[in-house]
C-alpha positions in Angstrom: -2.3 2.4 16.1 -1.6 3.6 12.3 -0.1 0.2 11.0 -3.8 -1.1 11.4 -5.0 1.1 8.7 -3.0 -0.7 6.1 -3.7 -4.1 7.4 -7.3 -3.3 7.3 -7.3 -1.9 3.8 -5.2 -5.2 2.9 -8.3 -7.3 3.9 -10.9 -4.7 2.5 -9.7 -4.3 -0.8 -6.7 -6.7 -1.8 -8.3 -9.9 -0.4 -11.7 -9.3 -2.3 -9.8 -8.4 -5.5 -7.9 -11.7 -5.3 -11.2 -13.9 -4.4 -13.8 -12.0 -6.3 -15.8 -11.5 -3.0 -17.1 -7.9 -2.4 -19.1 -6.3 -0.1 -21.4 -4.8 -2.4 -22.8 -2.2 -0.4 -19.4 -0.8 0.6 -17.7 -0.9 -3.1 -20.9 0.5 -4.8 -20.5 3.5 -2.5 -16.7 3.8 -4.1 -17.9 4.1 -7.5 -16.3 2.6 -10.7 -12.7 1.2 -10.7 -13.0 -1.6 -8.0 -12.9 -4.9 -10.1 -11.7 -8.1 -9.5 -8.3 -9.0 -10.8 -9.1 -12.1 -12.7 -11.6 -10.5 -14.9 -9.5 -7.9 -15.3 -6.3 -10.2 -16.5 -8.8 -12.1 -18.7 -10.0 -9.2 -20.6 -6.5 -7.7 -21.0 -4.7 -10.9 -22.4 -7.5 -11.2 -25.1 -6.1 -11.1 -28.6 -2.5 -11.3 -27.4 0.4 -13.3 -28.0 1.3 -16.3 -25.8 4.5 -14.5 -24.5 2.5 -11.3 -23.7 0.1 -13.3 -21.9 2.7 -15.3 -20.0 4.2 -11.9 -19.2 1.0 -10.3 -18.0 0.6 -13.3 -15.8 3.4 -12.6 -13.6 2.9 -8.8 -14.2 -0.6 -9.4 -12.4 1.0 -11.6 -9.5 4.1 -9.5 -9.0 2.0 -6.5 -8.6 -0.2 -8.0 -6.0 2.6 -9.3 -4.1 3.9 -5.8 -4.2 0.9 -3.9 -2.8 0.5 -6.6 -0.2 4.0 -6.2 1.1 3.9 -2.7 1.1 0.7 -2.9 3.4 1.5 -5.6 5.5 5.2 -4.7 6.0 4.7 -1.9 8.6 2.6 -4.3 11.0 5.3 -7.1 10.8 8.2 -4.3 11.7 5.9 -2.9 14.4 5.6 -6.4 15.4 9.3 -7.2 15.5 9.6 -4.0 17.5 7.0 -5.1 20.3 8.0 -8.6 20.7 11.8 -7.9 20.1 12.0 -11.3 18.2 14.6 -11.9 15.5 13.5 -12.9 11.7 15.5 -14.4 9.0 15.0 -13.3 5.6 16.4 -15.4 2.9 17.9 -13.8 0.0 15.2 -15.0 -2.3 12.9 -13.4 -0.1 14.3 -10.2 -0.1 14.7 -10.2 -3.9 11.0 -11.0 -4.6 10.2 -8.1 -2.2 12.2 -5.6 -4.0 11.4 -7.0 -7.5 7.4 -7.1 -6.8 7.7 -3.5 -5.4 9.5 -2.2 -8.3 6.7 -3.9 -10.6 4.1 -2.5 -8.6 5.4 0.8 -9.6 6.5 0.6 -13.2 3.6 -1.6 -14.7 0.5 -0.7 -12.0 -2.8 -2.3 -11.6 -3.7 -0.7 -8.7 -4.2 3.2 -7.8 -4.0 4.5 -4.2 -5.8 7.9 -3.5 -7.7 9.7 -0.7 -11.3 8.9 -0.7 -13.1 12.2 -1.5 -16.7 11.3 -0.7 -17.9 13.0 2.4 -19.6 9.8 3.7 -16.6 7.8 3.7 -13.2 8.7 5.0 -10.0 6.8 4.4 -8.1 5.8 1.3 -9.3 4.1 -2.0 -7.5 1.3 -3.9 -8.7 1.0 -7.1 -7.6 -1.5 -9.9 -7.2 -1.3 -13.9 -5.8 -3.4 -16.2 -1.6 -3.1 -16.1 -0.2 -0.3 -17.6 3.2 -0.4 -19.1 5.0 2.9 -18.3 8.6 2.4 -18.8 8.5 -0.2 -21.7 7.2 -1.3 -24.9 5.5 -4.4 -24.1 4.9 -6.4 -20.7 7.5 -9.2 -21.7 10.3 -6.7 -21.4 8.8 -5.6 -17.9 8.8 -9.4 -16.9 12.6 -9.6 -18.2 13.6 -6.7 -16.5 12.2 -7.9 -13.5 13.9 -11.4 -13.5 17.1 -9.4 -14.1 16.4 -7.3 -11.2 15.8 -10.4 -8.9 19.0 -12.2 -10.2 21.4 -9.0 -9.4 19.6 -8.4 -6.3 20.1 -12.0 -5.1 23.7 -11.9 -6.1 24.3 -8.7 -4.5 23.3 -10.1 -0.9 26.2 -12.3 -1.2 28.4 -9.2 -0.6 26.3 -6.7 1.3 23.1 -8.2 2.5 22.6 -5.3 5.3 22.1 -2.6 2.7 19.2 -4.7 1.1 17.6 -4.8 4.3 17.8 -1.4 4.8 16.3 -0.7 1.5 13.3 -2.9 2.0 12.5 -1.0 5.4 13.2 2.3 3.8 10.6 1.9 1.0 8.3 0.6 3.4 8.3 3.7 5.5 8.2 5.9 2.8 4.9 3.9 1.8 3.5 4.1 5.2 4.2 7.8 5.4 2.6 8.4 2.2 -0.2 6.0 2.9 -1.1 7.9 6.3 -0.6 11.3 4.5 -3.7 10.1 2.2 -5.6 9.2 5.2 -4.6 12.3 7.0 -5.9 14.7 4.2 -9.1 12.6 4.0 -9.8 13.5 7.7 -8.8 17.0 7.4 -11.2 17.7 4.3 -14.1 15.8 6.0 -13.7 18.1 9.3 -13.1 21.1 7.6 -16.1 20.8 5.1 -18.5 19.9 8.2 -17.1 22.5 10.3 -17.8 25.6 8.0 -21.1 23.9 7.5 -21.9 24.0 10.9 -20.7 27.6 11.4 -22.6 28.6 8.4 -25.8 27.5 10.2 -24.9 29.1 13.4 -24.6 25.6 15.1 -21.4 26.7 17.2 -21.8 24.1 19.8 -21.9 21.4 17.6 -19.4 22.9 15.4 -17.0 23.4 18.6 -17.2 19.5 19.2 -16.3 18.7 15.6 -13.3 21.0 16.1 -12.3 19.2 19.2 -12.4 16.0 17.5 -10.5 17.5 14.6 -7.8 18.3 17.0 -7.8 15.0 18.7 -7.2 13.4 15.2 -4.5 15.8 14.4 -2.8 14.8 17.5 -3.5 10.9 16.9 -2.2 10.8 13.6 1.0 13.0 14.4 1.8 11.0 17.6 0.9 7.8 15.7 3.3 8.1 13.0 6.1 9.7 15.4 6.0 6.6 17.7 6.0 4.2 14.8 8.9 5.4 13.7 10.6 5.9 17.2 9.9 2.3 17.9 11.6 1.1 14.3 14.7 3.1 15.3 14.7 2.7 19.2 14.1 -1.2 19.2 16.6 -1.1 15.8 14.2 -3.2 14.1 16.9 -3.2 11.2 19.2 -5.1 12.9 16.6 -7.9 13.9 16.1 -8.8 10.5 19.1 -10.9 9.1 
């Protein structure tokens, strides 16, 4: 199940970043850019005014919530589709979800990419100091996030259904991108190793890897289609109120 990729990475990357507990051997293979969040935050607020420090605290907090939400929502939707249970999402929760995701994009502290090291396959989640993409300072980011939260909250008095649709759509888009990164990491690995085996005339071994490569392709394509199909067939969007 592809949703487990995202769930596993939430545990492997985000939890250590929050609690400053890392598998030294694993992270050392990934290289630089995997710093815990608290040291990064403390470094960034040095010599900043109190208002900017206050704003950065919430930028880091909303960023962390945003990436956790994006990583965990696909598993949550799959759970709803599998159990057919209904879930009530309050207006405040829906507003916080959208606001956190937006801050994750406009003032990111996380960077997601495919792993390029041939010894490790999958997706890499790196950390860095918060980057302000759209505004002059982080207080403006926080103010914008606050206004957005209020607007989304009020909008749900008129039309909560489309807010739910928006959350599901954003989650599926992120899931698609994340699986694409996993898929490309696998493709690069198998192509490189098959070419290397052919070049050294190890045809039987290369044939085995070619079969595994084909199985992986089928797994990712079928898994993605099944996930989308379950979301639509079980009408997950109607089970969240």
